PyMOL Python script that loads the backbone (N, CA, C, O; Angstrom):
from pymol import cmd

cmd.read_pdbstr("""\
ATOM      1  N   MET A   1      86.676  44.662  99.828  1.00  0.00           N
ATOM      2  CA  MET A   1      85.717  44.847  98.760  1.00  0.00           C
ATOM      3  C   MET A   1      84.791  46.001  99.095  1.00  0.00           C
ATOM      4  O   MET A   1      84.492  46.257 100.262  1.00  0.00           O
ATOM      5  N   VAL A   2      84.359  46.667  98.098  1.00  0.00           N
ATOM      6  CA  VAL A   2      83.486  47.813  98.291  1.00  0.00           C
ATOM      7  C   VAL A   2      82.132  47.381  98.837  1.00  0.00           C
ATOM      8  O   VAL A   2      81.574  48.075  99.687  1.00  0.00           O
ATOM      9  N   ILE A   3      81.594  46.274  98.383  1.00  0.00           N
ATOM     10  CA  ILE A   3      80.259  45.833  98.772  1.00  0.00           C
ATOM     11  C   ILE A   3      80.256  45.046 100.084  1.00  0.00           C
ATOM     12  O   ILE A   3      79.195  44.856 100.679  1.00  0.00           O
ATOM     13  N   ALA A   4      81.412  44.589 100.542  1.00  0.00           N
ATOM     14  CA  ALA A   4      81.485  43.727 101.719  1.00  0.00           C
ATOM     15  C   ALA A   4      80.835  44.357 102.951  1.00  0.00           C
ATOM     16  O   ALA A   4      80.099  43.684 103.673  1.00  0.00           O
ATOM     17  N   SER A   5      81.097  45.626 103.194  1.00  0.00           N
ATOM     18  CA  SER A   5      80.518  46.262 104.383  1.00  0.00           C
ATOM     19  C   SER A   5      79.001  46.375 104.268  1.00  0.00           C
ATOM     20  O   SER A   5      78.297  46.269 105.272  1.00  0.00           O
ATOM     21  N   ASP A   6      78.493  46.590 103.059  1.00  0.00           N
ATOM     22  CA  ASP A   6      77.041  46.640 102.864  1.00  0.00           C
ATOM     23  C   ASP A   6      76.409  45.269 103.083  1.00  0.00           C
ATOM     24  O   ASP A   6      75.327  45.172 103.662  1.00  0.00           O
ATOM     25  N   LEU A   7      77.072  44.214 102.627  1.00  0.00           N
ATOM     26  CA  LEU A   7      76.579  42.855 102.877  1.00  0.00           C
ATOM     27  C   LEU A   7      76.569  42.550 104.368  1.00  0.00           C
ATOM     28  O   LEU A   7      75.580  42.048 104.901  1.00  0.00           O
ATOM     29  N   GLU A   8      77.672  42.856 105.032  1.00  0.00           N
ATOM     30  CA  GLU A   8      77.784  42.600 106.467  1.00  0.00           C
ATOM     31  C   GLU A   8      76.772  43.412 107.259  1.00  0.00           C
ATOM     32  O   GLU A   8      76.247  42.932 108.264  1.00  0.00           O
ATOM     33  N   GLY A   9      76.494  44.620 106.826  1.00  0.00           N
ATOM     34  CA  GLY A   9      75.555  45.490 107.526  1.00  0.00           C
ATOM     35  C   GLY A   9      74.098  45.214 107.194  1.00  0.00           C
ATOM     36  O   GLY A   9      73.206  45.823 107.783  1.00  0.00           O
ATOM     37  N   GLY A  10      73.843  44.306 106.259  1.00  0.00           N
ATOM     38  CA  GLY A  10      72.473  43.964 105.908  1.00  0.00           C
ATOM     39  C   GLY A  10      71.786  44.982 105.009  1.00  0.00           C
ATOM     40  O   GLY A  10      70.570  44.922 104.823  1.00  0.00           O
ATOM     41  N   ARG A  11      72.548  45.912 104.453  1.00  0.00           N
ATOM     42  CA  ARG A  11      71.958  46.921 103.573  1.00  0.00           C
ATOM     43  C   ARG A  11      71.671  46.360 102.188  1.00  0.00           C
ATOM     44  O   ARG A  11      70.797  46.860 101.479  1.00  0.00           O
ATOM     45  N   VAL A  12      72.403  45.327 101.805  1.00  0.00           N
ATOM     46  CA  VAL A  12      72.151  44.587 100.571  1.00  0.00           C
ATOM     47  C   VAL A  12      72.231  43.103 100.896  1.00  0.00           C
ATOM     48  O   VAL A  12      72.824  42.714 101.902  1.00  0.00           O
ATOM     49  N   VAL A  13      71.640  42.285 100.055  1.00  0.00           N
ATOM     50  CA  VAL A  13      71.675  40.842 100.268  1.00  0.00           C
ATOM     51  C   VAL A  13      72.150  40.149  99.000  1.00  0.00           C
ATOM     52  O   VAL A  13      71.990  40.664  97.893  1.00  0.00           O
ATOM     53  N   GLU A  14      72.734  38.978  99.183  1.00  0.00           N
ATOM     54  CA  GLU A  14      73.156  38.164  98.053  1.00  0.00           C
ATOM     55  C   GLU A  14      71.950  37.393  97.544  1.00  0.00           C
ATOM     56  O   GLU A  14      71.197  36.811  98.324  1.00  0.00           O
ATOM     57  N   VAL A  15      71.775  37.394  96.244  1.00  0.00           N
ATOM     58  CA  VAL A  15      70.673  36.656  95.620  1.00  0.00           C
ATOM     59  C   VAL A  15      71.281  35.545  94.776  1.00  0.00           C
ATOM     60  O   VAL A  15      71.989  35.810  93.805  1.00  0.00           O
ATOM     61  N   ALA A  16      71.002  34.300  95.149  1.00  0.00           N
ATOM     62  CA  ALA A  16      71.516  33.158  94.383  1.00  0.00           C
ATOM     63  C   ALA A  16      70.639  32.951  93.156  1.00  0.00           C
ATOM     64  O   ALA A  16      69.412  32.941  93.253  1.00  0.00           O
ATOM     65  N   VAL A  17      71.274  32.786  92.008  1.00  0.00           N
ATOM     66  CA  VAL A  17      70.554  32.521  90.764  1.00  0.00           C
ATOM     67  C   VAL A  17      70.833  31.060  90.408  1.00  0.00           C
ATOM     68  O   VAL A  17      71.975  30.690  90.134  1.00  0.00           O
ATOM     69  N   SER A  18      69.801  30.248  90.413  1.00  0.00           N
ATOM     70  CA  SER A  18      69.994  28.803  90.282  1.00  0.00           C
ATOM     71  C   SER A  18      70.547  28.364  88.932  1.00  0.00           C
ATOM     72  O   SER A  18      71.274  27.371  88.878  1.00  0.00           O
ATOM     73  N   ASP A  19      70.245  29.040  87.872  1.00  0.00           N
ATOM     74  CA  ASP A  19      70.699  28.584  86.560  1.00  0.00           C
ATOM     75  C   ASP A  19      71.849  29.422  85.978  1.00  0.00           C
ATOM     76  O   ASP A  19      72.060  29.438  84.765  1.00  0.00           O
ATOM     77  N   LEU A  20      72.573  30.101  86.836  1.00  0.00           N
ATOM     78  CA  LEU A  20      73.703  30.916  86.398  1.00  0.00           C
ATOM     79  C   LEU A  20      74.995  30.289  86.909  1.00  0.00           C
ATOM     80  O   LEU A  20      75.147  30.072  88.111  1.00  0.00           O
ATOM     81  N   SER A  21      75.910  30.003  86.017  1.00  0.00           N
ATOM     82  CA  SER A  21      77.205  29.456  86.417  1.00  0.00           C
ATOM     83  C   SER A  21      77.970  30.502  87.216  1.00  0.00           C
ATOM     84  O   SER A  21      77.793  31.701  87.002  1.00  0.00           O
ATOM     85  N   PRO A  22      78.829  30.050  88.145  1.00  0.00           N
ATOM     86  CA  PRO A  22      79.639  31.006  88.908  1.00  0.00           C
ATOM     87  C   PRO A  22      80.507  31.849  87.978  1.00  0.00           C
ATOM     88  O   PRO A  22      80.973  31.368  86.945  1.00  0.00           O
ATOM     89  N   LEU A  23      80.718  33.103  88.349  1.00  0.00           N
ATOM     90  CA  LEU A  23      81.568  34.002  87.578  1.00  0.00           C
ATOM     91  C   LEU A  23      82.980  33.969  88.149  1.00  0.00           C
ATOM     92  O   LEU A  23      83.161  33.996  89.366  1.00  0.00           O
ATOM     93  N   TYR A  24      83.962  33.913  87.288  1.00  0.00           N
ATOM     94  CA  TYR A  24      85.354  33.873  87.717  1.00  0.00           C
ATOM     95  C   TYR A  24      86.160  34.897  86.938  1.00  0.00           C
ATOM     96  O   TYR A  24      85.868  35.196  85.780  1.00  0.00           O
ATOM     97  N   ARG A  25      87.171  35.422  87.594  1.00  0.00           N
ATOM     98  CA  ARG A  25      88.115  36.313  86.925  1.00  0.00           C
ATOM     99  C   ARG A  25      89.506  35.898  87.382  1.00  0.00           C
ATOM    100  O   ARG A  25      89.849  36.046  88.555  1.00  0.00           O
ATOM    101  N   ASP A  26      90.294  35.387  86.473  1.00  0.00           N
ATOM    102  CA  ASP A  26      91.648  34.964  86.785  1.00  0.00           C
ATOM    103  C   ASP A  26      92.610  36.122  86.594  1.00  0.00           C
ATOM    104  O   ASP A  26      92.423  36.973  85.725  1.00  0.00           O
ATOM    105  N   SER A  27      93.648  36.137  87.428  1.00  0.00           N
ATOM    106  CA  SER A  27      94.713  37.130  87.299  1.00  0.00           C
ATOM    107  C   SER A  27      96.044  36.410  87.405  1.00  0.00           C
ATOM    108  O   SER A  27      96.145  35.359  88.038  1.00  0.00           O
ATOM    109  N   ALA A  28      97.036  36.967  86.798  1.00  0.00           N
ATOM    110  CA  ALA A  28      98.367  36.370  86.861  1.00  0.00           C
ATOM    111  C   ALA A  28      99.421  37.464  86.852  1.00  0.00           C
ATOM    112  O   ALA A  28      99.270  38.488  86.187  1.00  0.00           O
ATOM    113  N   LEU A  29     100.476  37.232  87.593  1.00  0.00           N
ATOM    114  CA  LEU A  29     101.648  38.103  87.542  1.00  0.00           C
ATOM    115  C   LEU A  29     102.670  37.383  86.669  1.00  0.00           C
ATOM    116  O   LEU A  29     103.086  36.266  86.977  1.00  0.00           O
ATOM    117  N   VAL A  30     103.061  38.020  85.599  1.00  0.00           N
ATOM    118  CA  VAL A  30     103.989  37.405  84.658  1.00  0.00           C
ATOM    119  C   VAL A  30     105.241  38.262  84.583  1.00  0.00           C
ATOM    120  O   VAL A  30     105.176  39.475  84.383  1.00  0.00           O
ATOM    121  N   ARG A  31     106.380  37.605  84.746  1.00  0.00           N
ATOM    122  CA  ARG A  31     107.668  38.287  84.609  1.00  0.00           C
ATOM    123  C   ARG A  31     108.440  37.615  83.485  1.00  0.00           C
ATOM    124  O   ARG A  31     108.373  36.395  83.331  1.00  0.00           O
ATOM    125  N   LEU A  32     109.162  38.386  82.707  1.00  0.00           N
ATOM    126  CA  LEU A  32     109.922  37.823  81.604  1.00  0.00           C
ATOM    127  C   LEU A  32     111.160  37.070  82.078  1.00  0.00           C
ATOM    128  O   LEU A  32     111.612  36.143  81.407  1.00  0.00           O
ATOM    129  N   THR A  33     111.701  37.448  83.199  1.00  0.00           N
ATOM    130  CA  THR A  33     112.887  36.802  83.751  1.00  0.00           C
ATOM    131  C   THR A  33     112.559  36.257  85.130  1.00  0.00           C
ATOM    132  O   THR A  33     112.007  36.963  85.973  1.00  0.00           O
ATOM    133  N   ARG A  34     112.903  34.994  85.351  1.00  0.00           N
ATOM    134  CA  ARG A  34     112.570  34.359  86.634  1.00  0.00           C
ATOM    135  C   ARG A  34     113.130  35.133  87.828  1.00  0.00           C
ATOM    136  O   ARG A  34     112.475  35.206  88.868  1.00  0.00           O
ATOM    137  N   HIS A  35     114.291  35.695  87.704  1.00  0.00           N
ATOM    138  CA  HIS A  35     114.921  36.371  88.842  1.00  0.00           C
ATOM    139  C   HIS A  35     114.729  37.892  88.812  1.00  0.00           C
ATOM    140  O   HIS A  35     115.392  38.617  89.555  1.00  0.00           O
ATOM    141  N   ALA A  36     113.837  38.366  87.967  1.00  0.00           N
ATOM    142  CA  ALA A  36     113.584  39.809  87.897  1.00  0.00           C
ATOM    143  C   ALA A  36     112.924  40.271  89.190  1.00  0.00           C
ATOM    144  O   ALA A  36     112.099  39.559  89.762  1.00  0.00           O
ATOM    145  N   THR A  37     113.285  41.442  89.638  1.00  0.00           N
ATOM    146  CA  THR A  37     112.680  42.000  90.847  1.00  0.00           C
ATOM    147  C   THR A  37     111.559  42.955  90.454  1.00  0.00           C
ATOM    148  O   THR A  37     111.532  43.503  89.352  1.00  0.00           O
ATOM    149  N   ILE A  38     110.639  43.131  91.391  1.00  0.00           N
ATOM    150  CA  ILE A  38     109.567  44.094  91.165  1.00  0.00           C
ATOM    151  C   ILE A  38     109.764  45.249  92.138  1.00  0.00           C
ATOM    152  O   ILE A  38     110.445  45.107  93.154  1.00  0.00           O
ATOM    153  N   SER A  39     109.179  46.362  91.827  1.00  0.00           N
ATOM    154  CA  SER A  39     109.353  47.549  92.666  1.00  0.00           C
ATOM    155  C   SER A  39     108.680  47.339  94.018  1.00  0.00           C
ATOM    156  O   SER A  39     107.783  46.504  94.138  1.00  0.00           O
ATOM    157  N   PRO A  40     109.101  48.088  95.035  1.00  0.00           N
ATOM    158  CA  PRO A  40     108.459  47.993  96.345  1.00  0.00           C
ATOM    159  C   PRO A  40     106.954  48.315  96.278  1.00  0.00           C
ATOM    160  O   PRO A  40     106.163  47.708  96.999  1.00  0.00           O
ATOM    161  N   VAL A  41     106.567  49.246  95.436  1.00  0.00           N
ATOM    162  CA  VAL A  41     105.149  49.595  95.290  1.00  0.00           C
ATOM    163  C   VAL A  41     104.380  48.408  94.712  1.00  0.00           C
ATOM    164  O   VAL A  41     103.298  48.074  95.194  1.00  0.00           O
ATOM    165  N   ALA A  42     104.934  47.777  93.688  1.00  0.00           N
ATOM    166  CA  ALA A  42     104.285  46.608  93.097  1.00  0.00           C
ATOM    167  C   ALA A  42     104.206  45.467  94.111  1.00  0.00           C
ATOM    168  O   ALA A  42     103.189  44.778  94.189  1.00  0.00           O
ATOM    169  N   ALA A  43     105.265  45.264  94.882  1.00  0.00           N
ATOM    170  CA  ALA A  43     105.266  44.205  95.903  1.00  0.00           C
ATOM    171  C   ALA A  43     104.189  44.474  96.948  1.00  0.00           C
ATOM    172  O   ALA A  43     103.494  43.549  97.368  1.00  0.00           O
ATOM    173  N   HIS A  44     104.042  45.717  97.369  1.00  0.00           N
ATOM    174  CA  HIS A  44     103.007  46.071  98.353  1.00  0.00           C
ATOM    175  C   HIS A  44     101.613  45.834  97.768  1.00  0.00           C
ATOM    176  O   HIS A  44     100.734  45.310  98.453  1.00  0.00           O
ATOM    177  N   PHE A  45     101.413  46.212  96.520  1.00  0.00           N
ATOM    178  CA  PHE A  45     100.141  45.984  95.850  1.00  0.00           C
ATOM    179  C   PHE A  45      99.818  44.488  95.808  1.00  0.00           C
ATOM    180  O   PHE A  45      98.684  44.090  96.073  1.00  0.00           O
ATOM    181  N   LEU A  46     100.808  43.668  95.479  1.00  0.00           N
ATOM    182  CA  LEU A  46     100.595  42.219  95.448  1.00  0.00           C
ATOM    183  C   LEU A  46     100.261  41.669  96.827  1.00  0.00           C
ATOM    184  O   LEU A  46      99.431  40.768  96.947  1.00  0.00           O
ATOM    185  N   ASP A  47     100.897  42.200  97.873  1.00  0.00           N
ATOM    186  CA  ASP A  47     100.566  41.788  99.241  1.00  0.00           C
ATOM    187  C   ASP A  47      99.104  42.080  99.555  1.00  0.00           C
ATOM    188  O   ASP A  47      98.411  41.244 100.135  1.00  0.00           O
ATOM    189  N   ILE A  48      98.640  43.250  99.178  1.00  0.00           N
ATOM    190  CA  ILE A  48      97.246  43.628  99.421  1.00  0.00           C
ATOM    191  C   ILE A  48      96.302  42.701  98.648  1.00  0.00           C
ATOM    192  O   ILE A  48      95.292  42.252  99.192  1.00  0.00           O
ATOM    193  N   LEU A  49      96.623  42.415  97.398  1.00  0.00           N
ATOM    194  CA  LEU A  49      95.793  41.504  96.609  1.00  0.00           C
ATOM    195  C   LEU A  49      95.729  40.118  97.238  1.00  0.00           C
ATOM    196  O   LEU A  49      94.659  39.515  97.317  1.00  0.00           O
ATOM    197  N   GLN A  50      96.877  39.615  97.684  1.00  0.00           N
ATOM    198  CA  GLN A  50      96.903  38.292  98.311  1.00  0.00           C
ATOM    199  C   GLN A  50      96.105  38.266  99.607  1.00  0.00           C
ATOM    200  O   GLN A  50      95.380  37.304  99.861  1.00  0.00           O
ATOM    201  N   GLU A  51      96.222  39.296 100.424  1.00  0.00           N
ATOM    202  CA  GLU A  51      95.465  39.369 101.671  1.00  0.00           C
ATOM    203  C   GLU A  51      93.958  39.369 101.397  1.00  0.00           C
ATOM    204  O   GLU A  51      93.202  38.664 102.064  1.00  0.00           O
ATOM    205  N   GLU A  52      93.535  40.152 100.425  1.00  0.00           N
ATOM    206  CA  GLU A  52      92.109  40.233 100.090  1.00  0.00           C
ATOM    207  C   GLU A  52      91.618  38.906  99.522  1.00  0.00           C
ATOM    208  O   GLU A  52      90.526  38.449  99.861  1.00  0.00           O
ATOM    209  N   ALA A  53      92.415  38.293  98.664  1.00  0.00           N
ATOM    210  CA  ALA A  53      92.034  37.000  98.098  1.00  0.00           C
ATOM    211  C   ALA A  53      91.948  35.930  99.177  1.00  0.00           C
ATOM    212  O   ALA A  53      91.038  35.102  99.155  1.00  0.00           O
ATOM    213  N   ALA A  54      92.876  35.937 100.111  1.00  0.00           N
ATOM    214  CA  ALA A  54      92.841  34.968 101.210  1.00  0.00           C
ATOM    215  C   ALA A  54      91.628  35.223 102.103  1.00  0.00           C
ATOM    216  O   ALA A  54      90.969  34.280 102.539  1.00  0.00           O
ATOM    217  N   ARG A  55      91.336  36.483 102.374  1.00  0.00           N
ATOM    218  CA  ARG A  55      90.210  36.843 103.233  1.00  0.00           C
ATOM    219  C   ARG A  55      88.887  36.402 102.631  1.00  0.00           C
ATOM    220  O   ARG A  55      87.976  35.997 103.354  1.00  0.00           O
ATOM    221  N   THR A  56      88.779  36.477 101.330  1.00  0.00           N
ATOM    222  CA  THR A  56      87.522  36.139 100.670  1.00  0.00           C
ATOM    223  C   THR A  56      87.477  34.698 100.165  1.00  0.00           C
ATOM    224  O   THR A  56      86.497  34.289  99.541  1.00  0.00           O
ATOM    225  N   GLY A  57      88.533  33.930 100.431  1.00  0.00           N
ATOM    226  CA  GLY A  57      88.558  32.533 100.014  1.00  0.00           C
ATOM    227  C   GLY A  57      88.868  32.330  98.550  1.00  0.00           C
ATOM    228  O   GLY A  57      88.572  31.268  98.001  1.00  0.00           O
ATOM    229  N   LEU A  58      89.453  33.314  97.908  1.00  0.00           N
ATOM    230  CA  LEU A  58      89.731  33.222  96.476  1.00  0.00           C
ATOM    231  C   LEU A  58      91.189  32.922  96.164  1.00  0.00           C
ATOM    232  O   LEU A  58      91.553  32.790  94.995  1.00  0.00           O
ATOM    233  N   LEU A  59      92.027  32.812  97.185  1.00  0.00           N
ATOM    234  CA  LEU A  59      93.458  32.668  96.943  1.00  0.00           C
ATOM    235  C   LEU A  59      93.810  31.263  96.488  1.00  0.00           C
ATOM    236  O   LEU A  59      93.561  30.283  97.189  1.00  0.00           O
ATOM    237  N   THR A  60      94.386  31.185  95.317  1.00  0.00           N
ATOM    238  CA  THR A  60      94.994  29.951  94.824  1.00  0.00           C
ATOM    239  C   THR A  60      96.342  30.330  94.233  1.00  0.00           C
ATOM    240  O   THR A  60      96.482  31.400  93.640  1.00  0.00           O
ATOM    241  N   THR A  61      97.307  29.486  94.385  1.00  0.00           N
ATOM    242  CA  THR A  61      98.625  29.787  93.833  1.00  0.00           C
ATOM    243  C   THR A  61      99.044  28.647  92.925  1.00  0.00           C
ATOM    244  O   THR A  61      98.740  27.480  93.170  1.00  0.00           O
ATOM    245  N   ARG A  62      99.733  29.011  91.895  1.00  0.00           N
ATOM    246  CA  ARG A  62     100.244  28.029  90.944  1.00  0.00           C
ATOM    247  C   ARG A  62     101.631  28.481  90.547  1.00  0.00           C
ATOM    248  O   ARG A  62     101.820  29.628  90.142  1.00  0.00           O
ATOM    249  N   THR A  63     102.595  27.599  90.657  1.00  0.00           N
ATOM    250  CA  THR A  63     103.956  27.942  90.234  1.00  0.00           C
ATOM    251  C   THR A  63     104.351  27.027  89.091  1.00  0.00           C
ATOM    252  O   THR A  63     104.199  25.808  89.176  1.00  0.00           O
ATOM    253  N   SER A  64     104.847  27.609  88.044  1.00  0.00           N
ATOM    254  CA  SER A  64     105.365  26.835  86.910  1.00  0.00           C
ATOM    255  C   SER A  64     106.153  27.708  85.984  1.00  0.00           C
ATOM    256  O   SER A  64     106.666  27.231  84.973  1.00  0.00           O
TER     257      SER A  64
END
""", "prot")
cmd.dss("prot")
cmd.show_as("cartoon", "prot")
cmd.util.cbc("prot")
cmd.orient("prot")
């Protein structure tokens, strides 16, 4: 994340707002065919997204 290093370095701080609901942004990878392959570039991009989501505690997976 762009802001992560600033948070870790103490240059900015997180401010909790008591009456604000948490903000969420859902993402999904959708393929029209179950056995369709994705390009190596797309696969690498997905790996990076998964690593970042796991690092920040945002990783959830759903298969259906």
